[in-house]
N, C-alpha and C positions, 0 to 999 in steps of 0.2 A: 471060121468066120465070126462066130459069137465071141470067141476069145479075143480076136482083133478089136472088135467094137468095145469090149469091156476095157481093154488096155487103153484105147483111145479116150474113153470117158475119164479114166483115172488120170491120164495125162493132162486133160483140160482142167480137172479139179485141182490138181497140184499146181498148175500154172496160175489159177485164180487165187489160191492161197498165197502164193509168192507175191502176186501183185498187191493183194490186200495188206500183207505184212510190210511190203515196201512203202505203201501209202501211210500206214500207221507210224512206221519209223520216221518217215519224212515229217509227218504232222507233229510228232513228239519233239523232233529237233527244232522245228519252227516255233513251238510253244516255249521252249527253254531259251531261245535266243535272246529275248529282251533282258532276262536276268543276267546274262553274260555281257550285256552291253550297257547302255545308259539308263539311269533311274530318273523318273520324273518328280520334281519338287517345285513347290511354289517359290518363286524368286521375287526379288525387289531391287530396283535401282535406287541407290542411296542418293537423295537429292537434298540440297540445303533448303531450310525453311525457317521462318520465325516462329519460335515457340515461347509461350508464357506459362510458367508453372507457379504454383502457390506454395510457399513455405509457411507452415502453421506452427504457432507457439502458444502454449497455455499461458493465460495472463490473469491478472486481478485488476479490479477497477477501484480507483479512489477519486474523491472529489478534488477539484483544484485546490480547495482549502477545506480541511476537516478540522475544525477548531473545537476543542473541548471547553465547555463553559463551566468554570469553577467559581464559587463565591470567594470574595476577598475579605469578607467580614462574617462574623458568626451571628446567627439570629434565626427567627422563625419565618418561614415563607408565608407572606400574607396575601399574595396574589400571583396567579399564573396568567400571563397575558397572551400566551400563544397555545396552539395545539400541535400535537405530533404531526409531522409531515407538512406543516404550514410553510409557505414561502414568506421569508422575512427580508427586510431591507436593513442596510447598515445603520446602526443607531436605534433601531426599533426596540422597545421594551419587551423583555422576555419574562422576567420575574421581578417581584418586589419583596424585599426582606424587611421585617419590622424595623422602622427607623427611630423609634422613641429614644433608645439609649444613645444613639449617635447624634440625635438632635440636642439632647441634653449635654453631651460632651462638647458639641460646637458652642453652645451658649456659655459653658464654663470657660472654654478657650477664649472666647471673645471678651468675657469679663476679665480674664487674666491679662489680656492686652490693654484694656482700659486701666487696670491697676498699674501695670508697668509703665504706661504713658504718664500717669500721675507721678510716679516715683521719678521718672526722668525729668519732668518739669520742676519738681521740688529740688532735685540735685542741680539742675541748671541754675535756679535762683541762688542756691547756696554757693555754687562755684563763682557766679558773677559777683556776689557780695564779697567773697573771700579775695577775689582778684583786686577789687577796689581797696580793701584793707591792706593787701600786700603792697599795692602801689604806693599807699601812704605810709608804708613801713610800720604798720600796726601789728601785723602778724608775720610769722616766719614763712619761708618758702615751704617748709614741711607741711604746715596746715593747708596751704594752697594746693599742694600736691595731693593731700588726702582728699580734699574736696573734688579735685579733678578725677581721681581714681573712683570715687563713689559715683560720679556722673557717668564714667565709662561703664561701670558695672550695671548701672540702671539701664543704660542704652542696650547693653548685651541682653539683659533680662527681657527688654521689650522685643528685641529681635527673636528671642526664644519663644516668647508668648505668641508673636505673630506667626511663627512656624507652626505652633500648636494649632492655631486657627486653620491654617492651610491643611494640616493633617486631618483635623476633625471634619472639615468640610469635604475632604476627599473621601473619608470613611463613610460619611453620610451619602455621598453620591454612589458609593458601592452598593447601597441598599437597593438601588434600581439597576438590575442587571440587564444590559443591552446587547444587541447583536453586534459582533465586531465586523461583520461583512454581510453582503447579500448571500442568501442561501436558503437551505431547507432545514427545518428543525428536526432533530432526531428524536429518540425515545426520551420520555420525561419520567424518570424513576421517582422523583420527589413531588409531593403534592402540598397543597395549602396546609399549614400547620407543622410541616416537617422542620426539624431543627437541623440547620446546615452550618458548615464551617469550612475554612480553607483546607482542612484535613479530611474531608469526606472521602470514602473509598471510591465513589463513583461520581462522575461529573453531573452537574445539573442537567445538561443535555449536550448535544453536539450540533453545531451549525455547519452544514456542508455547502460550500459554493460549488454548485453543479452546473453552472452555465457552460463550463468546459470540464471534461473528465480526463484524468490521467490514467493511462493503462500501462501497467508495469509487467514486463516479462523478462525472461532470461535467455541468453545464448551461451553456448559453450565457447571456450576460447577459440577453438578451430572455426566455428561458425562465424564468430565475430571477425577473425582475421580474414576469412574468405570474403565476408561482406565488405570490409574496409578495403581489401585488396582490389575490388572491382572499381573503386573510385579514387584510390591513391592515399587519401588521408581521411581521418574521422570527420573533419570539418567538411570536406568535399562530399562525403557520404551523406551527411545530414542535409546538405543543400540539394543534392541531386537525386536522392532516393525517391522512388515513386510513392504516391499515397498508399496507405495501408488500409485494410478493412477489418471488420470485426464479425465473428460468428458468436452469437449470444448463447446463453446456457440452454435455450430451447431449440438450438440448432438452426436458427434463422439468421439471415444476414442483416446487420445493422444498416440503416438507411443512409448514413453519412460516412465518408471516409475521413481518415486522420493522417497525421504526419508524425514520423519519429523525430522527437525533439532533442533527446540527449542519449548518449551512450556512456555508461560509467567508465571511469578510467582505472577502476580497481577490480581485480579478479578475486572472487571469493575463494580463499584457500581451501575451504572445506568442500565446496561443490565444484570449483573450477569454472564457475559461470560468471557472466558479466550482466549487470542489470541494464535494461533498456527501457526508456519511457517514451510512449506515444501520447499525443493529445488529440481528443475527439470533441467536436461540438455536441451539445446536448440540449437542443431547443425544445424537444418534446418530453424531456425528462424521462427517457426510457432507460438511461444508464443510472445505476444506483451505486453509491459508494459501498465498497465491500463485496460487490458482485464478482462473478468469474466469467471468463469468455476465452476466445481464441483469437489471437492476432494473425492475420493473413497477409504475408508480404509477397507481392508478385515479383517474379524474377523472369526477365525476358532474355532469351537466347537468340541472337541474330545469326543467320546462316547455320542453324543447328542441323546436325545429322541425326535423324530419328530412326531407330530400328526396333522391330518387335522383339519382345523377350522370348517369344516362341522360337525365334531364330538364333538363340544363344544357348550355351551350356556352361557350366562352371566346373573348374578343377582347382581345388585348393584355394578357394576364394578368388580365383582369377576367372574372368569372363571371356569366353571365346565365341566367335561366330565363323561361318564358312563363306569366304569369298569365292566367286566363280572365276577361275583364271584358265583360259584356254579350254573351257568345257569341263574342267575338273574342280572339285571342292578343295579349297585350301584353307586349313585352320588358321585363324588370325586372332590374336589376343587384343581385346579392346578395353579402354578405360571408359566407363559409362557412369551416368547419373540416372537413377531410377526416376521415372515420372510418376506423379500422384495417381494416375489412372491404373497403375499396377500392371500395365500391359506393354509398355514401351520403355526404351532407354534413350537417353540423349548421349551420343558418342562424343567423348572429350578427345580421344585420340585412338589411332589404330585403323581408321578407315578414311577414305577420301571421297569427295563428291563424285558421282558418276559410276562408282564401283557397284557391281551386282553381288548380292548376297542371297543365301538360302534363307527364306523368311519364315519357314515353319518346318518343324521336325528335325532340328539340328542334332538332336540326340540320337537319331537313327543313321546319321551320315558318318562315313569314315573319311579320313584325310586321303585325298587322291581319287575318290570316287568320281566316275563320269556322271555329269549332271545334265539332264535335258531341261 
């Protein structure tokens, strides 16, 4: 009897162990089932949108006119009429050079004119007298011709003396150095008492017309061809390109926009770059000639397809993403343009609007994987 009860308890215990083992085996099978099926990834439907990105180019600033002021006569500076950084008008006096020697030279030139005029009058009288004597056959034609030649020589000397007066008066005017345009006065390296001449190594100053500023930057040949290709011709590009903006050296945005005014027709053989010039208004005089900045050219893509960089991977400089086709990941090569945010691409080719892609973790996906 005891033996039968003992066997019965053993049988129930064995049955319970079998049931528990079956349940554990069943649970293990259910836990491994998802790894053998579909994997879950964040996906994205590719839809067209309008995107504007900014292309940035380092640039330098120059005044519309940066005119170096050099003396045209030699002498001592007797007066400085302006200060550094002063706004001046066209024709305003900047410097005065000692005029004494040039005033004397003008008086000498004027005296030479008076003397030459007297010689001319004398020779005119002589020629007139000789003409009458020749008409009366008192003198020969030779003597008349000599008198005429003397008169012509006297008149030429008068013309030469008159030119000397013009030259002397011009040199005297050079003693007053005037601004050739509206602008701002630059550095003044020479002071009152300095001896200056047309051969001085450094100009008296520089007058910069900064009502508008020229901003120069360079593009590579490829960038230039791409830019022009959007509009067809260089002329069309200059007419239709959007306004450009500036980022100043302190990393702030300049308050006025400008326009690209010219594209050089010559490619620098050493750098392979093309020079481009933009013009900006400068009413507050915040832009200074010789400064540096960055030109920002906006570029608008209509109906652009944008995908996250996290949904791509690269193989030998080729960019790939995974389209979802019939529930499976399909590797697709795409031609892309990086966006300035460093997080997204603009797709040039390889995808179509409405297609679904894996938006994150593309590096963990294998071609043909089932995707949820």
